[in-house]
N, C-alpha and C positions, 0 to 999 in steps of 0.2 A: 798152540803149545810148542815149546822148544825144550828139549832135554839134551844133556850132555852126560850120558851115563859112563860108568867105568868101562874102559876099553878092553879089559881082560888081558893085560900085557904083563911082561916082566919088568917094565920100566921102573916101577916103584919098589922093587924088591929090596933095594939097599936102604930104603927109608922105613922098613918095617911094615910093608904093605903087601906081603905075600901070604895072606891068611884067607881061608875060605870061611872060617867060622868066626864068631864074635869073641875071640881070645883077647885078653888084655894086651895092649901094645902101647908103648910110649915112643913117639916119634919126635924128632927135633922140629918138624914143621908139618903142616897138614898134608896128608896124602889120602887119596881114595883107597879103600880096601879093594884093590884093583885086580886081584887074581883069584878067579874061581875055576873050578872045573868047567868044561864047556857046557855040560848038562846043567850045572848049578847056575851058570851065568844066564843061560837061556830060560831056565825056570824063573829066575829073578826078573828078567825082562818080560816074560810072558805074563806074569801076574800084574805087573805095573802097566803094561800096554793095554791089557784088557780093560782095566779101570780107566785108562786114559781115553779109550774109545767111547766108553759110556759117558764120560764127562764132556766130550766134544759136542758142539752144536752141529746141526745138519750142514752148515756152511763152514764148519771149522776145519782146521788143517794142523798137522803135527810135523815138526822137523826133529830129526834125531841125528846127532853127530856120532860118527863112528870112524874107525880106521880099518886097515886091511885085515886085521886079525879076525874080526867077527862080522864084517860087512855082509858077506855072502849069506851067513846064517841068519843075521838080523833081517835081511831082505826077505828070506823065505818065511820067517816068523811073522813079519808084518804083512806079507801077502795073505797069510792065513787069517790073521786077526782083522785086518782092515779090508781085505779083498783085493785081488790083483787089479780089478777094474778101478780101484781108487788110488792106485799108485800114480803120483803126479810126476816126479822126476827124482834123479839122484844128482844132487849138486856135488861138484868137485871143488873143494876149497884148497887153493895153493897157499899153504900157510908159511912157507919160507921163500925168500928171494934168493936168487943166485944158486950156487953149488948144490949140495945135498945129494951128490951121486954116491951110490953104494953098489958096487959090482955092475956099473954101467946102467943101473936102473934108478930113476929119480924117485925118491920116497918122501918128498917134502909136501905131501898133500894128504887131506882127509876127505871123508864123504859126509854128506848130510842127506839122509833119506827123507823124502817128503811124501806124505799120504794125506788125502782128504777124508772126511767122514763120508761124504757122498759127492762124487765128481760132478754130478748134475747140478748140485747146489753151490759148489765151490767156484769162485771167480777171482782171477787176479785183479789187482787194483787197476783202475783205468789208465794210469800213466804208464803201466807196464804193458798195456794192450794197444794203446793208440799210438799213432805216429807222433813223435814229439817235435818234428820239424826237419828241415833240410839242412845239410851241412855242406859248406863250400870249402874246398881245399885247393891251394895252388902249390904246385911243386916248384923245384928250382928252375925249371924252364918256363915258368909262368903258365903252365897248363892248368885249367880249372877242372875240378871234379866235383860232382854233386851226388850225395847219397842221402838216404833216410836212415838214421841211426837205429831206429827200432823196427825196421821192416821185418826183421827175422822173427819178431814176436807179435806182430800185428794181429794175428788170428789166434794167438795162444790163450787158452783159458775161457773161450766163449762157451756158454752153457749148451748151445745147440749143436756145435760141431766138435765139442771136446777137444782132442789134440791131434786130429787127423791131418791138419794143415801144416804142422810144424816142419815137415821135411819136404814141402813142395817148393818148386822154383817160383820166382816172382818176375814180373814183367818190368818194362821201362818205368822209371819214376817220373812223376810230374815235376815240372821245374818251378812251380809256384812257391813263393817264399823261400827260394833256394839259398838266399844269402843270410838267413836268420842265424845260422850256427857256424861255428868254426871247428874244424877238425885238425888236430895235430897227429900226423901219422907216425910220429915217433912213439905214440902210445902203443905198447905191445899188444893191446887188445885188438888192433886192427892190422889187416894184411892187405896190401895192394898188389894185385896180380892181373896180367892180361887174361881176358876170358876167352876160352875156346869151347865150342859146343862139343861135348864128349858124352858118351853114355854114362849115366850115373853121376854126372857132374851138375850140381845145382847152381843156378844163378841167384845169388842172394840180393845183390844190388847192382843194377846196370848203370854204368856211367860212361861219359865220353870226355875226350879232351876237346879243346875249343874247335878243332878242325873236324871233329867227329870221325877221325880216321881209325881210332883204336877204341875198342870196348874194354873197359876194365871192370873188375869185380873187387869191391872192397869187402872183405869178409870180416865181420865182427864176431869174435868168439861169443857163443850163445850165453845167455845170462845164467845158465846152469853152471858155468865155469866162473868161480869167484876168485879174483886175483887182486893184488894191490892192498890186501888187508892181511897183515902178518901177525904171527904169534907174538913177536916182540912188541907189537902195539898193545896187546893185552897186558903183557908184563909191565910196560911203561905206565899203563893206566892205573894198575894197583900200586905200583911203586910211588906214583905221584900222590897217593893217599896214605903212604907209609903203612901199607898192609902187606904182609908176607904171604904170598900164594904163588905157586908155580904154574906157569902156562895157562892162565885163564883165557877164555875166548875173548877176542876183541869186541868192543862195543859196536863198531861199525859192521861187523859180521852179523850180529843179531839184528841190528837195525835193518840191514839189507833184507833179511828174511821176513821180519815183521812187516816191512813196507810192501811186500808182495800181496798181502791181504788187503782187500778194499775197505774193510771196516776200521775207521779211525777211533771207534769207541769199543774196540775189542777187549775182552778179558783174556789176559795172557797168563798161562800156567807153566811153571818150571818146577818139576819135583825132583830134580837133581841140581839144586840151586848153586852149589859150589860157592864161588866168590860173589855171587849176586849180580853178575854181568847182565842177565836178562832184565832185572829190575832197572838197572842203570840205563840200558838201551831203551826201555819203554819211556822213561822220563825224558831222555834226550830226544827221542823221535817225536814225542808230544810237543816238546819245545820247538822243534823244527817245523812241524806241519800243523800245529794247532789242534792236534788230536786230544782225545780224552780217554786214552787206553788206561786200563788198570792192570795190576799184576798180582799174582799170588805165587810166592816162592816157598818151597818146602825143602828143608835140609835136616840131616841129623846134626848132632853136635860133637861128632867124633873129632878128637884133637882140637876141640873148641872152634871148629869151622863156623858153626852157627852164630856164636856170640862174638868171636874175635875177628872173623873175616866178613861173612855175609852181612850180619846186622851192623857191624862197625862201618863197613863201606857205605851202606845205604844211609846210615845215620849221618855220616860225614858229608855226603853229597847233598843231603836234604837240609842240613843245618849249618854247614860251613865250619863246624867244629866237631871234635870227637866226643865220645860218650863221657870222657873225663875232662872235657873242655880244651882238649889239645887243638892248637891251630897252626902247628909247625909242619904243615904238609904243603907241597907245591901246587896241588890241584886248586886250592882256594885262591891262588894268585892269578890264575888264568880263567877261572870259571865262577859263576854266581851259583849259590846253592839253589836247589829246585824248590825248597820250602813246601814240599808235599807231605801229606799225612802218611804215617807209617805205623800200622797196627801190627803188633807182635803177639804171637801165641806160643805158649810152651805146652806141648802135648805130653801127656803122661800115659804110661802103659801099665797094664795089670796082667800078670801071668796067670790068668784064670778065665774061665768061661762065664761071661756076664749073665747067662740065663740059668745058671745053676741055682736051684731053690734055696740051698743052704748058704749061699754066698750073699749075705745081706749087706756087707760093707761096700762091695762094688756096685750093687744095685742102688744103694742110697746115694753114693757119689755120683752115679750116672743120672739119677733122677734130679739131684740138685743142679747138675749142669744144665739139664733141660729147662729147669725153672729159671736159671740165670739167663738163658737164651730165649726166654719167653716162649718156650715150645713144650707143650705137655701132651702132644700126640704121640703115644708110644705103641700104637697098634701094629706098626710094621717095621720095628727097629732092627730085628734080627732075622730078616728073610734071607733066603739064598745061603743057607749054611752059616749064618752069622758073619758073612763076609761083605755084604753090601755096605756101601758108604751111607752114612746118615746125611741125606742131602736136603732135608726139609726144615733145617733150622731157619727160623724167620730172620735172624740177624747174626752177624759175626763181628759185632763191636767188642772191643776189649772189655773185660770184666774189671771193674774198679774194686780194689781191695777195701773191705769194710773194716772200720775201726773196731 
């Protein structure tokens, strides 16, 4: 699962987004109703995260984007719901390049909290656990350096040792296949420093120059730090589809997270779907690695985000044209449509209790829905105070309108 809930900030106030209740509001563009009281926000998240945990498989994982405003409170809430022992990590996403200084403190980052359903069953993908190969680099003095790029995460995610090895030091690296890879040290993710044994200082990768006179340590920022994927990338992606949406998450960011799970046939859920980036990322990742992941996106239609943004985006990338046959967007000039199926459902809500004896209308409508879905087992529909999800529908194919 990946979700990007409202961050509970003042950022959208000028767009008519400073409402705690469902008051009518007209905005010039879509904005999340993004300002609750803290208690209201936590209650909203509490209900949804409890349902999310029930939906996760035993080897499932959930990623939740958040910023500084509620990150600490969300961490406590998720510890309570998922268990502290199932906390995987807190990703730091550097969302802006360059500047971003405010009172000498850099604020150009967000967080992505990651929890598993059960840490003993959750396992990172093989390519994120195994050594990918050795890297050779020559500096301006023609000194050669060899490292293993993934040594820092070689033991990360194994079922038997959990995460106890991630802060340990590593010994000398083997020199086999050391010329397979090339490292450019101008990449800001790497730091080359002479290594000195000091208390509390860990050796991540031990390398030598050709004369073996100096030991260096190339420190690669841990994969929990996500850089090089900017907010502007997400803006450019929706702009290329002629869709108006402010600051969507970039496709590459979601792909990076999805790729950490070893299951290429995973079912991916996003119940704060927004602009539909998660669905787009699933399709692109399947294209890259031959996976068969599927996705379920859930969104409301406030300010027409469901119809004009999320659905329109997915329709365009799947069909190469818009819902009104538009083809005047840049994305199609650089990409081929995915040509995947897209089933859409319009949920309806009734302001009544469906088990009231005198409410025949809602009971008849619900019974008809069960027949449409080939499901007539109504014995346990309203357990747990009428709040459990109905998860035993035998199919979720779209209903064809009858003449």
